[in-house]
C-alpha positions as CSV (number, residue, x, y, z in Angstrom):
1,M,23.8,27.5,37.2
2,A,21.9,24.8,35.4
3,L,22.1,24.8,31.7
4,T,19.0,25.0,29.5
5,A,17.9,22.8,27.0
6,P,18.5,24.1,23.3
7,P,15.1,24.9,21.8
8,V,13.1,22.2,20.1
9,M,13.7,23.3,16.3
10,E,17.5,23.6,17.3
11,Q,17.2,19.6,18.7
12,L,15.4,18.7,15.6
13,V,18.0,20.2,13.3
14,Q,21.0,18.7,15.1
15,S,19.6,15.3,14.9
16,L,18.7,15.7,11.4
17,V,22.0,16.8,10.6
18,K,23.5,13.4,12.2
19,D,20.9,11.2,10.3
20,V,21.6,12.6,7.3
21,T,25.4,12.0,7.6
22,R,24.3,8.4,8.9
23,L,22.4,7.8,5.6
24,T,25.0,9.4,3.2
25,D,27.3,7.1,4.6
26,Y,25.4,4.1,4.5
27,L,24.8,5.1,0.6
28,E,28.3,5.3,-0.4
29,S,28.9,2.2,1.6
30,T,26.6,0.4,-0.9
31,G,27.0,2.3,-3.8
32,H,23.6,3.4,-3.9
33,P,23.3,7.2,-5.3
34,A,22.5,10.0,-2.7
35,P,19.2,11.4,-2.8
36,S,18.9,14.0,-5.3
37,F,16.7,16.2,-7.6
38,D,18.0,15.3,-10.7
39,R,16.2,13.4,-13.2
40,S,18.0,10.6,-13.2
41,T,18.3,9.7,-9.5
42,P,16.7,6.2,-8.4
43,P,13.2,6.0,-7.4
44,V,13.8,4.6,-4.2
45,V,16.1,6.1,-1.8
46,L,17.3,3.0,-0.2
47,P,18.5,-0.3,-1.9
48,D,16.0,-3.3,-1.7
49,D,18.2,-5.1,0.5
50,A,18.7,-2.1,3.0
51,S,19.5,-2.8,6.5
52,E,17.1,-2.2,9.3
53,G,19.1,0.7,11.0
54,A,19.2,2.1,7.5
55,Q,15.6,1.7,7.0
56,A,15.0,3.4,10.7
57,V,17.8,6.4,10.0
58,R,15.6,7.3,6.5
59,E,12.2,7.3,8.8
60,R,13.7,9.2,11.6
61,I,15.2,11.7,8.6
62,L,11.4,12.3,7.2
63,D,9.7,12.6,10.9
64,Y,12.6,15.7,11.9
65,A,12.0,17.4,8.6
66,L,8.1,17.1,8.9
67,R,8.4,18.4,12.4
68,I,10.6,21.3,11.8
69,F,8.5,22.5,8.7
70,Q,5.6,22.2,11.2
71,L,7.4,24.5,13.7
72,A,8.7,26.8,11.1
73,A,5.3,27.4,9.5
74,G,3.6,27.6,12.9
75,P,-0.2,27.4,13.6
76,S,-1.5,30.5,11.4
77,E,0.2,28.9,8.2
78,Y,-1.5,25.7,8.8
79,L,-4.7,26.4,6.6
80,A,-2.4,28.1,3.9
81,N,-0.4,25.1,3.7
82,L,-3.5,22.7,4.0
83,Q,-4.6,24.2,0.4
84,T,-1.3,23.0,-1.3
85,G,-2.8,19.4,-0.5
86,Y,-6.0,19.3,-2.5
87,H,-4.6,21.3,-5.1
88,Y,-1.9,19.1,-5.8
89,I,-4.4,16.2,-6.0
90,S,-6.4,18.6,-8.4
91,C,-3.5,19.2,-10.7
92,L,-2.6,15.4,-10.6
93,R,-6.1,14.3,-11.9
94,W,-5.6,17.0,-14.7
95,L,-2.2,16.1,-15.8
96,C,-3.0,12.1,-16.1
97,H,-6.3,12.8,-17.5
98,F,-4.8,14.9,-20.4
99,R,-1.9,12.6,-20.7
100,I,0.9,15.5,-19.8
101,F,3.1,12.7,-18.2
102,H,3.2,10.8,-21.6
103,L,3.5,13.9,-23.8
104,V,6.5,15.6,-22.2
105,P,9.7,13.5,-23.9
106,L,11.6,11.2,-21.2
107,E,14.7,12.8,-22.5
108,G,14.8,16.6,-23.4
109,S,12.1,19.3,-22.8
110,I,9.0,20.6,-25.0
111,P,8.2,24.2,-24.9
112,Y,4.7,25.0,-23.1
113,A,3.2,26.2,-26.4
114,D,3.8,22.5,-28.3
115,L,2.7,20.9,-25.3
116,A,-0.8,22.6,-25.3
117,A,-1.0,22.0,-28.8
118,L,-0.7,18.3,-28.4
119,A,-2.9,18.3,-25.5
120,K,-5.1,20.1,-27.1
121,V,-5.7,22.4,-23.6
122,P,-5.1,26.4,-23.3
123,E,-1.7,27.0,-22.8
124,H,-2.5,29.4,-19.8
125,A,-4.1,26.9,-18.1
126,L,-1.5,24.4,-18.6
127,K,1.6,26.7,-17.3
128,S,-0.3,27.6,-14.3
129,I,-1.4,23.6,-13.5
130,T,2.7,22.5,-14.4
131,Q,4.1,25.2,-12.2
132,M,1.9,24.5,-9.5
133,A,2.8,20.7,-9.7
134,M,6.7,21.6,-10.2
135,T,6.4,23.1,-6.6
136,N,5.6,19.5,-5.2
137,G,8.4,17.8,-7.4
138,L,6.7,16.8,-10.6
139,F,8.3,18.4,-13.8
140,V,10.8,21.2,-14.0
141,E,11.0,23.9,-15.9
142,T,14.4,23.9,-17.6
143,P,15.3,25.5,-19.9
144,P,13.0,28.4,-19.3
145,G,9.6,28.0,-21.3
146,H,10.0,24.5,-21.4
147,V,8.9,21.5,-19.6
148,S,11.1,18.5,-18.8
149,H,10.4,15.3,-16.3
150,S,11.8,15.4,-13.0
151,A,12.7,12.1,-11.4
152,T,9.0,11.8,-10.1
153,S,7.1,12.7,-13.3
154,A,9.1,10.6,-15.4
155,L,8.4,7.4,-13.2
156,L,4.4,8.3,-14.0
157,Q,5.3,8.0,-17.4
158,I,7.6,4.5,-17.4
159,N,5.7,2.9,-14.5
160,S,2.2,2.1,-15.5
161,G,1.3,0.8,-12.2
162,F,2.4,3.8,-10.5
163,H,0.1,6.0,-13.2
164,D,-2.9,3.9,-12.4
165,W,-2.4,4.6,-8.6
166,A,-2.4,8.1,-9.4
167,V,-5.4,7.9,-11.5
168,F,-7.1,6.2,-8.8
169,N,-6.0,8.5,-5.9
170,S,-7.4,11.6,-7.5
171,D,-10.2,10.1,-9.7
172,I,-11.5,7.7,-6.9
173,S,-10.1,8.1,-3.4
174,A,-10.1,11.7,-3.2
175,P,-13.8,12.3,-3.7
176,T,-14.4,9.2,-1.2
177,A,-12.7,10.9,1.2
178,L,-14.6,14.4,0.8
179,A,-17.8,12.4,1.5
180,M,-17.1,11.4,5.0
181,A,-19.8,14.1,6.5
182,E,-22.1,13.1,4.1
183,V,-22.3,9.4,4.8
184,H,-22.6,10.0,8.4
185,E,-25.4,12.2,8.2
186,K,-27.1,10.1,6.1
187,W,-26.6,6.6,7.9
188,K,-25.0,8.0,11.1
189,W,-22.1,5.9,10.3
190,P,-22.5,2.3,11.2
191,N,-20.3,1.0,14.3
192,T,-17.6,-1.2,12.5
193,E,-17.3,-3.0,15.6
194,T,-21.0,-4.5,15.9
195,N,-23.6,-6.1,13.1
196,C,-24.0,-2.9,11.8
197,A,-21.3,-2.5,9.4
198,H,-22.8,-2.2,6.2
199,T,-20.5,-2.3,2.8
200,T,-23.0,-0.6,1.2
201,Q,-23.5,2.7,3.1
202,T,-20.1,4.0,3.1
203,A,-18.4,7.4,1.7
204,Y,-17.9,5.6,-1.6
205,N,-21.5,4.9,-2.0
206,I,-21.9,8.6,-1.5
207,A,-19.1,10.0,-4.0
208,F,-20.0,7.7,-6.7
209,N,-24.1,7.4,-5.9
210,T,-24.4,3.5,-6.1
211,D,-25.9,1.3,-3.9
212,L,-23.3,-1.6,-4.9
213,P,-20.5,-3.0,-2.6
214,F,-17.1,-1.4,-3.6
215,F,-15.5,-4.0,-5.4
216,K,-19.2,-5.3,-7.2
217,H,-19.3,-1.8,-8.6
218,L,-15.6,-1.6,-9.6
219,G,-16.4,-4.8,-11.5
220,Q,-18.7,-2.9,-13.7
221,Q,-16.2,-0.8,-15.1
222,E,-13.7,-2.4,-17.1
223,E,-11.1,0.1,-17.1
224,R,-11.7,1.2,-13.5
225,H,-11.2,-2.4,-12.5
226,R,-8.0,-2.5,-14.6
227,Q,-6.7,0.6,-12.9
228,F,-7.1,-0.7,-9.7
229,A,-5.2,-3.9,-10.5
230,G,-2.2,-1.7,-11.6
231,Y,-2.5,0.8,-8.5
232,M,-2.5,-2.7,-6.2
233,R,0.7,-4.0,-8.2
234,A,2.4,-0.4,-7.5
235,V,1.1,-0.4,-3.7
236,T,2.4,-3.9,-3.7
237,A,5.9,-2.9,-4.9
238,S,6.3,0.5,-2.8
239,Q,8.5,-0.1,0.4
240,G,6.3,0.3,2.8
241,T,4.1,-2.7,1.3
242,H,7.0,-4.6,-0.3
243,L,6.6,-8.2,-0.9
244,K,10.1,-8.5,0.4
245,Q,8.8,-8.0,4.0
246,L,6.6,-11.2,3.7
247,V,9.2,-13.0,1.9
248,E,11.9,-12.3,4.5
249,C,10.4,-11.8,7.8
250,W,9.0,-15.2,8.5
251,D,10.5,-18.6,8.4
252,W,9.3,-20.2,5.2
253,T,12.2,-22.9,5.2
254,S,10.5,-24.4,8.0
255,L,7.9,-25.3,6.0
256,G,10.0,-27.9,3.7
257,R,7.9,-29.1,1.0
258,G,5.1,-27.3,2.5
259,L,1.5,-26.1,0.8
260,V,1.0,-22.3,1.1
261,V,-3.1,-21.3,0.5
262,D,-2.9,-17.4,-0.5
263,V,-6.5,-16.7,0.8
264,G,-8.0,-13.9,-1.4
265,G,-4.7,-13.8,-3.4
266,S,-6.0,-12.0,-6.4
267,T,-3.6,-13.2,-9.4
268,G,-1.0,-14.5,-7.1
269,H,2.1,-12.0,-6.9
270,A,2.3,-12.7,-3.5
271,S,2.6,-16.3,-4.1
272,I,5.2,-15.8,-7.0
273,A,7.5,-14.0,-5.1
274,L,7.4,-16.6,-2.2
275,A,7.5,-19.3,-4.9
276,R,10.7,-17.6,-6.4
277,K,12.5,-17.6,-2.8
278,F,11.4,-21.0,-1.9
279,P,11.6,-23.7,-4.6
280,E,10.3,-26.4,-2.3
281,L,7.1,-24.4,-1.7
282,R,3.5,-25.1,-3.2
283,F,0.9,-22.5,-3.4
284,I,-2.7,-22.6,-4.0
285,V,-4.3,-19.2,-4.8
286,E,-7.6,-18.5,-4.0
287,D,-10.1,-15.5,-5.3
288,L,-13.5,-15.1,-7.1
289,P,-13.9,-16.8,-10.3
290,D,-13.5,-13.4,-12.4
291,V,-10.2,-12.7,-10.5
292,V,-8.4,-16.0,-10.6
293,A,-9.7,-16.4,-14.4
294,G,-6.9,-13.8,-15.0
295,G,-4.2,-15.6,-12.8
296,P,-2.5,-18.1,-15.4
297,A,-1.9,-15.2,-17.8
298,Y,-0.3,-13.0,-15.3
299,L,1.6,-15.9,-14.0
300,E,3.0,-16.5,-17.6
301,S,3.7,-12.6,-17.8
302,Q,5.8,-13.0,-14.6
303,S,8.3,-15.8,-15.8
304,Q,11.2,-13.7,-16.3
305,S,14.2,-16.2,-16.5
306,Q,14.7,-19.8,-16.8
307,E,14.5,-20.4,-13.1
308,D,11.0,-19.1,-13.4
309,A,10.2,-22.1,-15.6
310,D,8.5,-24.5,-12.7
311,L,6.5,-21.4,-11.4
312,A,3.2,-23.0,-13.1
313,S,4.1,-26.3,-11.7
314,R,3.9,-25.2,-8.2
315,I,0.9,-22.4,-8.4
316,T,-2.3,-23.4,-9.0
317,Y,-5.6,-21.2,-8.9
318,Q,-8.8,-22.1,-7.5
319,R,-12.3,-20.4,-7.2
320,H,-13.1,-19.9,-4.0
321,D,-15.3,-17.4,-1.6
322,F,-13.6,-17.4,1.9
323,F,-17.1,-17.0,3.5
324,E,-17.5,-20.7,2.2
325,P,-15.0,-23.7,3.8
326,Q,-12.0,-24.6,2.4
327,P,-11.9,-26.8,-0.6
328,A,-10.6,-30.1,-0.4
329,M,-7.7,-30.0,-2.3
330,A,-6.6,-27.2,0.1
331,G,-7.3,-29.0,3.3
332,D,-3.6,-30.2,3.6
333,A,-2.3,-26.7,3.9
334,D,0.6,-25.7,6.2
335,V,-0.1,-22.0,6.1
336,Y,-3.1,-20.1,5.2
337,L,-2.0,-16.5,4.0
338,L,-4.0,-13.6,4.5
339,R,-2.2,-10.5,3.1
340,M,-3.7,-7.4,3.2
341,I,-7.5,-9.0,3.0
342,L,-8.9,-8.4,6.4
343,H,-8.7,-4.5,6.8
344,D,-11.4,-4.9,3.7
345,W,-13.8,-6.1,6.3
346,G,-15.7,-5.4,9.3
347,F,-15.7,-7.3,12.7
348,D,-18.1,-10.0,11.9
349,D,-17.2,-10.5,8.3
350,C,-13.7,-10.9,9.8
351,V,-14.9,-13.5,12.3
352,R,-16.8,-15.5,9.7
353,I,-13.7,-15.5,7.2
354,L,-11.5,-16.7,10.2
355,S,-13.9,-19.2,11.2
356,R,-13.8,-21.0,7.9
357,L,-10.0,-21.4,8.3
358,V,-10.0,-22.6,11.8
359,E,-12.4,-25.3,10.8
360,A,-9.4,-26.2,8.5
361,L,-6.7,-26.1,11.5
362,R,-9.2,-28.4,13.4
363,E,-8.8,-30.8,10.5
364,S,-5.5,-30.3,10.1
365,K,-3.1,-33.6,9.9
366,K,-0.1,-31.6,10.2
367,R,2.3,-32.8,13.3
368,D,2.6,-29.3,14.2
369,G,-0.5,-28.1,13.1
370,A,-1.3,-25.7,10.3
371,R,-1.2,-22.0,10.8
372,I,-2.8,-18.7,9.9
373,L,-0.7,-15.8,8.6
374,I,-2.4,-12.1,8.7
375,M,-0.3,-9.8,7.0
376,D,-2.1,-6.5,8.0
377,S,-1.6,-3.0,9.9
378,V,-1.4,-3.1,13.6
379,L,-2.2,0.4,14.4
380,P,0.3,2.1,17.1
381,E,-0.7,4.1,20.0
382,P,-1.0,7.8,18.7
383,G,2.4,9.4,19.0
384,S,4.0,5.8,19.8
385,V,5.8,6.0,16.1
386,P,7.5,8.8,14.1
387,T,4.7,10.7,12.5
388,S,6.2,10.3,9.1
389,R,5.1,6.6,9.5
390,E,2.0,7.4,11.6
391,R,0.0,9.3,8.8
392,L,0.6,6.6,6.7
393,L,-1.1,4.1,8.5
394,R,-3.9,6.6,9.7
395,V,-4.2,7.2,5.6
396,R,-4.9,3.3,5.3
397,D,-7.0,3.3,8.6
398,L,-9.7,6.2,7.1
399,T,-9.6,4.4,3.5
400,M,-10.9,1.2,5.1
401,L,-13.6,3.1,6.8
402,Q,-14.8,5.2,3.6
403,V,-14.6,2.6,1.3
404,F,-15.8,-0.7,3.2
405,N,-17.0,0.6,6.9
406,S,-14.0,-1.3,7.8
407,Q,-10.5,-0.3,9.9
408,E,-7.0,-0.8,10.2
409,R,-6.6,-2.2,14.0
410,Q,-4.6,-2.1,17.1
411,M,-3.4,-5.2,18.3
412,E,-6.3,-5.3,20.9
413,D,-8.9,-5.2,18.1
414,W,-7.3,-8.1,16.3
415,E,-7.3,-10.1,19.8
416,R,-11.1,-9.5,20.3
417,I,-11.7,-10.7,16.8
418,F,-9.4,-13.9,17.3
419,T,-11.3,-14.6,20.8
420,C,-14.6,-14.3,19.0
421,V,-13.3,-17.2,16.7
422,D,-12.1,-19.8,19.1
423,E,-10.7,-19.3,22.4
424,R,-8.1,-21.6,21.4
425,L,-6.9,-19.4,18.4
426,V,-3.6,-18.0,20.0
427,V,-1.2,-15.7,18.5
428,K,2.5,-17.2,18.5
429,K,3.9,-14.2,17.2
430,V,3.6,-10.6,15.6
431,V,6.4,-9.3,13.2
432,Q,6.8,-5.8,12.6
433,P,9.1,-5.5,9.6
434,A,11.7,-2.5,9.4
435,G,10.4,0.1,6.9
436,S,6.9,-1.6,6.7
437,V,3.7,-0.5,7.7
438,L,2.5,-4.1,7.6
439,S,2.9,-6.7,10.3
440,I,3.0,-10.4,10.1
441,I,0.7,-12.1,12.8
442,E,1.0,-15.8,13.6
443,L,-1.9,-17.7,14.6
444,A,-2.5,-21.4,15.6
445,L,-5.0,-23.8,17.6
446,E,-3.8,-24.7,21.0
């Protein structure tokens, strides 16, 4: 008699138990605390130097847990559980607006009545909103009638970039996402793969009633511009887009005393991370004038030790529009780096940006030729990677569509762009760092 396979949920639970044991053993062997709901638990589950195997185990655990929840809930509970998503966003916005994360003491607790008085809000509303947030890991009610921090809500107090991320998500990203239907009705949503991709006909333009592109509109609002910068710093430090993936997953030592041009590099956070690890490299950070104007001050603020003393001598800032030819001082580069840049732009604009860099490659006097490194998402085929990772990639894809009429791309989409730029532009390698939502694409001219 043939043996029947156990039900899907049972298989998932068995796999989950095995991987939880593997993760626990790994954390114990590295001296890193196991995940817990304690206020003192670290903000990251795995240490920064975690092995690829440990990263894969954690990703599988997330995937198993998500799929078990979906199976146990069943189709009839889909909409009921979907409601929690927009209510969590609404609660987050309210808690940030009334500074609840900062009014709750980092140690100890505060009675609801006292917290309501400090925030100048009704106590009954505070209770309803905070207790809803508690079901998603923000705050705990300990002791009864008092609010105290969870590890996650404490992070929102002590990490300003993480708080900026929360504000931007709830104030800007959520309303933008809800305007997708309206933008399609109004403009029949331009095709991102043709000349019709307009950066002023987006869900963001509908949501905020502006005719300006996202970055220009943001630049007119000083506080929103500051929040966005903090948000980007927090995103850069998160595990899926951490700079260590850039630092560790490409052979920078092969450049020797080379020059790296950080195209669209903002205030230089990527260049600073690379400069710390590779003391022989030099960097030029290129961006628009109002962006690089803040570069030297940011660089000075990042000097953490004596070893950082020479960063200013190896990192320079250059005003540059990447739709224009590379300036002469950047023409001797070994690598032109585009990190999280091209996903903001439609097909034709990507071709224009890369064409300017290919001009520099053609003129390069380097023995082995200069290269272009693109660090951006490479979308997987649906269902080919764990859902826990794929859904984060799909969020990035939708965000690009909603804000820029752009997209995250599959490898075939990238290759169409490269062919249109120059048929001699070839992909030398594609690296997918473990635990990252980004890939590194290395390009060279044959």
